N, CA, C and O atoms as a Tinker XYZ file with bonds, in Angstrom:
   288  protein
     1  N     13.889000   -7.721000  -29.666000    73     2
     2  CA    14.847000   -6.755000  -29.156000    64     1     3
     3  C     14.387000   -6.307000  -27.843000    63     2     4     5
     4  O     13.190000   -6.170000  -27.590000    81     3
     5  N     15.352000   -6.069000  -26.979000    73     3     6
     6  CA    15.028000   -5.600000  -25.608000    64     5     7
     7  C     15.524000   -4.204000  -25.434000    63     6     8     9
     8  O     16.614000   -3.859000  -25.890000    81     7
     9  N     14.701000   -3.360000  -24.748000    73     7    10
    10  CA    15.141000   -1.923000  -24.506000    64     9    11
    11  C     15.061000   -1.717000  -23.036000    63    10    12    13
    12  O     14.364000   -2.430000  -22.315000    81    11
    13  N     15.785000   -0.735000  -22.606000    73    11    14
    14  CA    15.868000   -0.389000  -21.223000    64    13    15
    15  C     15.444000    1.117000  -21.123000    63    14    16    17
    16  O     15.942000    1.957000  -21.872000    81    15
    17  N     14.541000    1.419000  -20.205000    73    15    18
    18  CA    14.202000    2.801000  -20.095000    64    17    19
    19  C     14.566000    3.192000  -18.596000    63    18    20    21
    20  O     14.679000    2.318000  -17.736000    81    19
    21  N     14.736000    4.488000  -18.333000    73    19    22
    22  CA    14.981000    4.936000  -17.037000    64    21    23
    23  C     14.282000    6.357000  -16.874000    63    22    24    25
    24  O     13.940000    7.065000  -17.821000    81    23
    25  N     14.139000    6.633000  -15.662000    73    23    26
    26  CA    13.512000    7.980000  -15.381000    64    25    27
    27  C     14.190000    8.544000  -14.102000    63    26    28    29
    28  O     14.851000    7.856000  -13.324000    81    27
    29  N     13.958000    9.833000  -13.977000    73    27    30
    30  CA    14.483000   10.501000  -12.820000    64    29    31
    31  C     13.525000   11.571000  -12.350000    63    30    32    33
    32  O     12.799000   12.139000  -13.166000    81    31
    33  N     13.498000   11.861000  -11.082000    73    31    34
    34  CA    12.570000   12.837000  -10.525000    64    33    35
    35  C     13.248000   14.174000  -10.621000    63    34    36    37
    36  O     14.342000   14.348000  -10.086000    81    35
    37  N     12.610000   15.157000  -11.311000    73    35    38
    38  CA    13.223000   16.388000  -11.548000    64    37    39
    39  C     12.833000   17.371000  -10.372000    63    38    40    41
    40  O     13.562000   18.329000  -10.119000    81    39
    41  N     11.771000   17.145000   -9.714000    73    39    42
    42  CA    11.346000   18.014000   -8.612000    64    41    43
    43  C     12.038000   17.539000   -7.273000    63    42    44    45
    44  O     11.686000   16.454000   -6.809000    81    43
    45  N     12.938000   18.240000   -6.664000    73    43    46
    46  CA    13.644000   17.748000   -5.546000    64    45    47
    47  C     12.638000   17.550000   -4.284000    63    46    48    49
    48  O     12.869000   16.688000   -3.437000    81    47
    49  N     11.638000   18.308000   -4.224000    73    47    50
    50  CA    10.630000   18.222000   -3.101000    64    49    51
    51  C      9.785000   16.988000   -3.276000    63    50    52    53
    52  O      9.186000   16.543000   -2.297000    81    51
    53  N      9.696000   16.418000   -4.422000    73    51    54
    54  CA     8.946000   15.246000   -4.698000    64    53    55
    55  C      9.430000   13.987000   -3.925000    63    54    56    57
    56  O      8.654000   13.146000   -3.470000    81    55
    57  N     10.741000   13.936000   -3.823000    73    55    58
    58  CA    11.316000   12.775000   -3.163000    64    57    59
    59  C     10.889000   12.610000   -1.753000    63    58    60    61
    60  O     10.624000   11.491000   -1.313000    81    59
    61  N     10.810000   13.710000   -1.009000    73    59    62
    62  CA    10.373000   13.626000    0.419000    64    61    63
    63  C      8.845000   13.221000    0.445000    63    62    64    65
    64  O      8.392000   12.464000    1.303000    81    63
    65  N      8.120000   13.761000   -0.521000    73    63    66
    66  CA     6.667000   13.529000   -0.510000    64    65    67
    67  C      6.374000   11.986000   -0.829000    63    66    68    69
    68  O      5.449000   11.376000   -0.293000    81    67
    69  N      7.179000   11.467000   -1.678000    73    67    70
    70  CA     7.099000   10.011000   -2.033000    64    69    71
    71  C      7.512000    9.189000   -0.786000    63    70    72    73
    72  O      6.903000    8.152000   -0.523000    81    71
    73  N      8.460000    9.595000   -0.069000    73    71    74
    74  CA     8.875000    8.867000    1.164000    64    73    75
    75  C      7.769000    8.807000    2.152000    63    74    76    77
    76  O      7.513000    7.765000    2.757000    81    75
    77  N      7.076000    9.972000    2.332000    73    75    78
    78  CA     5.922000   10.038000    3.249000    64    77    79
    79  C      4.880000    9.049000    2.864000    63    78    80    81
    80  O      4.384000    8.289000    3.696000    81    79
    81  N      4.533000    9.055000    1.561000    73    79    82
    82  CA     3.477000    8.143000    1.090000    64    81    83
    83  C      3.956000    6.703000    1.317000    63    82    84    85
    84  O      3.193000    5.884000    1.832000    81    83
    85  N      5.154000    6.389000    0.960000    73    83    86
    86  CA     5.645000    5.048000    1.206000    64    85    87
    87  C      5.568000    4.570000    2.611000    63    86    88    89
    88  O      5.172000    3.434000    2.876000    81    87
    89  N      5.948000    5.440000    3.530000    73    87    90
    90  CA     5.934000    5.072000    4.979000    64    89    91
    91  C      4.417000    4.845000    5.413000    63    90    92    93
    92  O      4.106000    3.915000    6.157000    81    91
    93  N      3.535000    5.713000    4.925000    73    91    94
    94  CA     2.091000    5.565000    5.180000    64    93    95
    95  C      1.539000    4.163000    4.747000    63    94    96    97
    96  O      0.942000    3.429000    5.536000    81    95
    97  N      1.774000    3.854000    3.481000    73    95    98
    98  CA     1.310000    2.561000    2.955000    64    97    99
    99  C      1.991000    1.427000    3.620000    63    98   100   101
   100  O      1.345000    0.399000    3.827000    81    99
   101  N      3.268000    1.515000    3.986000    73    99   102
   102  CA     3.906000    0.483000    4.714000    64   101   103
   103  C      3.259000    0.178000    6.056000    63   102   104   105
   104  O      3.104000   -0.963000    6.491000    81   103
   105  N      2.876000    1.354000    6.704000    73   103   106
   106  CA     2.141000    1.257000    8.012000    64   105   107
   107  C      0.883000    0.555000    7.866000    63   106   108   109
   108  O      0.530000   -0.269000    8.709000    81   107
   109  N      0.126000    0.854000    6.763000    73   107   110
   110  CA    -1.185000    0.249000    6.471000    64   109   111
   111  C     -0.998000   -1.204000    6.244000    63   110   112   113
   112  O     -1.857000   -2.003000    6.617000    81   111
   113  N      0.103000   -1.583000    5.641000    73   111   114
   114  CA     0.375000   -2.940000    5.430000    64   113   115
   115  C      0.492000   -3.756000    6.671000    63   114   116   117
   116  O     -0.026000   -4.867000    6.786000    81   115
   117  N      1.206000   -3.149000    7.614000    73   115   118
   118  CA     1.368000   -3.795000    9.013000    64   117   119
   119  C      0.006000   -3.906000    9.635000    63   118   120   121
   120  O     -0.335000   -4.951000   10.188000    81   119
   121  N     -0.813000   -2.820000    9.558000    73   119   122
   122  CA    -2.147000   -2.900000   10.158000    64   121   123
   123  C     -3.016000   -3.938000    9.455000    63   122   124   125
   124  O     -3.766000   -4.667000   10.104000    81   123
   125  N     -2.918000   -4.002000    8.173000    73   123   126
   126  CA    -3.715000   -5.020000    7.421000    64   125   127
   127  C     -3.293000   -6.469000    7.885000    63   126   128   129
   128  O     -4.151000   -7.333000    8.070000    81   127
   129  N     -1.978000   -6.705000    8.062000    73   127   130
   130  CA    -1.516000   -8.018000    8.571000    64   129   131
   131  C     -2.225000   -8.330000    9.904000    63   130   132   133
   132  O     -2.782000   -9.415000   10.073000    81   131
   133  N     -2.201000   -7.427000   10.794000    73   131   134
   134  CA    -2.911000   -7.612000   12.119000    64   133   135
   135  C     -4.366000   -7.891000   12.010000    63   134   136   137
   136  O     -4.905000   -8.840000   12.579000    81   135
   137  N     -5.004000   -7.004000   11.236000    73   135   138
   138  CA    -6.432000   -7.241000   11.118000    64   137   139
   139  C     -6.825000   -8.525000   10.420000    63   138   140   141
   140  O     -7.809000   -9.156000   10.807000    81   139
   141  N     -6.091000   -8.926000    9.413000    73   139   142
   142  CA    -6.390000  -10.080000    8.607000    64   141   143
   143  C     -5.922000  -11.379000    9.272000    63   142   144   145
   144  O     -6.694000  -12.333000    9.362000    81   143
   145  N     -4.676000  -11.427000    9.737000    73   143   146
   146  CA    -4.084000  -12.738000   10.166000    64   145   147
   147  C     -4.133000  -12.887000   11.665000    63   146   148   149
   148  O     -4.119000  -14.026000   12.130000    81   147
   149  N     -4.189000  -11.847000   12.458000    73   147   150
   150  CA    -4.223000  -11.886000   13.877000    64   149   151
   151  C     -5.663000  -11.876000   14.332000    63   150   152   153
   152  O     -6.055000  -12.743000   15.113000    81   151
   153  N     -6.491000  -10.902000   13.863000    73   151   154
   154  CA    -7.817000  -10.808000   14.227000    64   153   155
   155  C     -8.786000  -11.579000   13.385000    63   154   156   157
   156  O     -9.948000  -11.724000   13.764000    81   155
   157  N     -8.334000  -12.100000   12.211000    73   155   158
   158  CA    -9.132000  -12.886000   11.450000    64   157   159
   159  C    -10.275000  -12.237000   10.682000    63   158   160   161
   160  O    -11.243000  -12.914000   10.334000    81   159
   161  N    -10.180000  -10.895000   10.403000    73   159   162
   162  CA   -11.312000  -10.231000    9.661000    64   161   163
   163  C    -11.243000  -10.565000    8.260000    63   162   164   165
   164  O    -10.188000  -10.896000    7.719000    81   163
   165  N    -12.414000  -10.479000    7.631000    73   163   166
   166  CA   -12.611000  -10.730000    6.213000    64   165   167
   167  C    -12.010000   -9.616000    5.303000    63   166   168   169
   168  O    -11.987000   -8.446000    5.686000    81   167
   169  N    -11.542000   -9.988000    4.135000    73   167   170
   170  CA   -10.968000   -8.994000    3.266000    64   169   171
   171  C    -11.966000   -8.009000    2.748000    63   170   172   173
   172  O    -11.665000   -6.819000    2.651000    81   171
   173  N    -13.111000   -8.451000    2.421000    73   171   174
   174  CA   -14.176000   -7.563000    1.945000    64   173   175
   175  C    -14.496000   -6.396000    3.016000    63   174   176   177
   176  O    -14.618000   -5.223000    2.661000    81   175
   177  N    -14.613000   -6.791000    4.266000    73   175   178
   178  CA   -14.868000   -5.788000    5.337000    64   177   179
   179  C    -13.604000   -4.956000    5.511000    63   178   180   181
   180  O    -13.695000   -3.746000    5.718000    81   179
   181  N    -12.528000   -5.521000    5.440000    73   179   182
   182  CA   -11.256000   -4.696000    5.585000    64   181   183
   183  C    -11.074000   -3.652000    4.444000    63   182   184   185
   184  O    -10.646000   -2.521000    4.673000    81   183
   185  N    -11.404000   -4.068000    3.261000    73   183   186
   186  CA   -11.261000   -3.195000    2.085000    64   185   187
   187  C    -12.169000   -1.907000    2.315000    63   186   188   189
   188  O    -11.730000   -0.761000    2.218000    81   187
   189  N    -13.416000   -2.212000    2.615000    73   187   190
   190  CA   -14.333000   -1.060000    2.819000    64   189   191
   191  C    -13.886000   -0.151000    3.978000    63   190   192   193
   192  O    -13.922000    1.076000    3.883000    81   191
   193  N    -13.473000   -0.788000    5.050000    73   191   194
   194  CA   -13.021000   -0.036000    6.227000    64   193   195
   195  C    -11.786000    0.786000    5.936000    63   194   196   197
   196  O    -11.737000    1.947000    6.343000    81   195
   197  N    -10.817000    0.271000    5.277000    73   195   198
   198  CA    -9.524000    0.875000    4.997000    64   197   199
   199  C     -9.687000    2.052000    4.148000    63   198   200   201
   200  O     -9.104000    3.106000    4.400000    81   199
   201  N    -10.538000    1.884000    3.056000    73   199   202
   202  CA   -10.822000    2.970000    2.070000    64   201   203
   203  C    -11.507000    4.141000    2.844000    63   202   204   205
   204  O    -11.173000    5.305000    2.623000    81   203
   205  N    -12.399000    3.842000    3.686000    73   203   206
   206  CA   -13.041000    4.918000    4.473000    64   205   207
   207  C    -12.216000    5.582000    5.570000    63   206   208   209
   208  O    -12.133000    6.804000    5.697000    81   207
   209  N    -11.616000    4.692000    6.349000    73   207   210
   210  CA   -10.770000    5.211000    7.527000    64   209   211
   211  C     -9.478000    5.868000    7.073000    63   210   212   213
   212  O     -9.119000    6.913000    7.614000    81   211
   213  N     -8.787000    5.325000    6.139000    73   211   214
   214  CA    -7.416000    5.758000    5.843000    64   213   215
   215  C     -7.290000    6.597000    4.601000    63   214   216   217
   216  O     -6.209000    7.084000    4.270000    81   215
   217  N     -8.496000    6.778000    3.853000    73   215   218
   218  CA    -8.506000    7.633000    2.612000    64   217   219
   219  C     -7.592000    7.096000    1.484000    63   218   220   221
   220  O     -6.943000    7.859000    0.770000    81   219
   221  N     -7.570000    5.773000    1.357000    73   219   222
   222  CA    -6.804000    5.230000    0.195000    64   221   223
   223  C     -7.823000    4.720000   -0.871000    63   222   224   225
   224  O     -9.018000    4.568000   -0.619000    81   223
   225  N     -7.278000    4.480000   -2.030000    73   223   226
   226  CA    -8.130000    3.978000   -3.046000    64   225   227
   227  C     -8.181000    2.478000   -3.053000    63   226   228   229
   228  O     -7.353000    1.838000   -2.405000    81   227
   229  N     -9.152000    1.872000   -3.785000    73   227   230
   230  CA    -9.272000    0.451000   -3.840000    64   229   231
   231  C     -8.051000   -0.138000   -4.408000    63   230   232   233
   232  O     -7.623000   -1.206000   -3.969000    81   231
   233  N     -7.455000    0.510000   -5.375000    73   231   234
   234  CA    -6.223000    0.000000   -6.065000    64   233   235
   235  C     -5.048000   -0.056000   -5.032000    63   234   236   237
   236  O     -4.227000   -0.972000   -5.074000    81   235
   237  N     -4.990000    0.905000   -4.145000    73   235   238
   238  CA    -3.891000    0.942000   -3.118000    64   237   239
   239  C     -4.211000   -0.104000   -2.083000    63   238   240   241
   240  O     -3.280000   -0.707000   -1.548000    81   239
   241  N     -5.438000   -0.357000   -1.771000    73   239   242
   242  CA    -5.746000   -1.396000   -0.814000    64   241   243
   243  C     -5.365000   -2.741000   -1.418000    63   242   244   245
   244  O     -4.741000   -3.535000   -0.714000    81   243
   245  N     -5.698000   -3.062000   -2.688000    73   243   246
   246  CA    -5.358000   -4.273000   -3.291000    64   245   247
   247  C     -3.933000   -4.480000   -3.367000    63   246   248   249
   248  O     -3.485000   -5.615000   -3.202000    81   247
   249  N     -3.104000   -3.410000   -3.620000    73   247   250
   250  CA    -1.672000   -3.496000   -3.674000    64   249   251
   251  C     -1.158000   -3.916000   -2.312000    63   250   252   253
   252  O     -0.284000   -4.782000   -2.248000    81   251
   253  N     -1.665000   -3.335000   -1.187000    73   251   254
   254  CA    -1.284000   -3.704000    0.158000    64   253   255
   255  C     -1.638000   -5.204000    0.427000    63   254   256   257
   256  O     -0.834000   -5.969000    0.960000    81   255
   257  N     -2.816000   -5.552000    0.050000    73   255   258
   258  CA    -3.299000   -6.953000    0.329000    64   257   259
   259  C     -2.490000   -7.885000   -0.407000    63   258   260   261
   260  O     -2.021000   -8.846000    0.202000    81   259
   261  N     -2.252000   -7.728000   -1.687000    73   259   262
   262  CA    -1.410000   -8.709000   -2.455000    64   261   263
   263  C      0.037000   -8.806000   -1.900000    63   262   264   265
   264  O      0.643000   -9.877000   -1.873000    81   263
   265  N      0.541000   -7.677000   -1.477000    73   263   266
   266  CA     1.864000   -7.637000   -1.003000    64   265   267
   267  C      1.978000   -8.513000    0.393000    63   266   268   269
   268  O      2.840000   -9.376000    0.558000    81   267
   269  N      1.089000   -8.199000    1.263000    73   267   270
   270  CA     1.092000   -8.825000    2.571000    64   269   271
   271  C      0.719000  -10.298000    2.386000    63   270   272   273
   272  O      1.394000  -11.184000    2.911000    81   271
   273  N     -0.343000  -10.552000    1.648000    73   271   274
   274  CA    -0.717000  -11.980000    1.417000    64   273   275
   275  C      0.466000  -12.781000    0.837000    63   274   276   277
   276  O      0.724000  -13.906000    1.266000    81   275
   277  N      1.147000  -12.224000   -0.090000    73   275   278
   278  CA     2.325000  -12.754000   -0.721000    64   277   279
   279  C      3.432000  -13.115000    0.240000    63   278   280   281
   280  O      4.115000  -14.119000    0.041000    81   279
   281  N      3.630000  -12.318000    1.284000    73   279   282
   282  CA     4.625000  -12.523000    2.286000    64   281   283
   283  C      4.228000  -13.650000    3.137000    63   282   284   285
   284  O      5.055000  -14.494000    3.483000    81   283
   285  N      2.985000  -13.698000    3.492000    73   283   286
   286  CA     2.418000  -14.733000    4.378000    64   285   287
   287  C      2.498000  -16.092000    3.665000    63   286   288
   288  O      2.079000  -17.106000    4.221000    81   287
């Protein structure tokens, strides 16, 4: 049997906060592309640098990496 679930955001201010986060992570994805594919830097070095410089978690970096690498 298949079920469908849905959710909605109850806090109207949360929508704008999520938009800010999405724009930030999108920007980091573009920076990652340049660092990895234009400048040829290694993923291990980039992961450490991005976590320190941009204040993201390892999980967020991995999501950015997988997304960009998948597009390439």
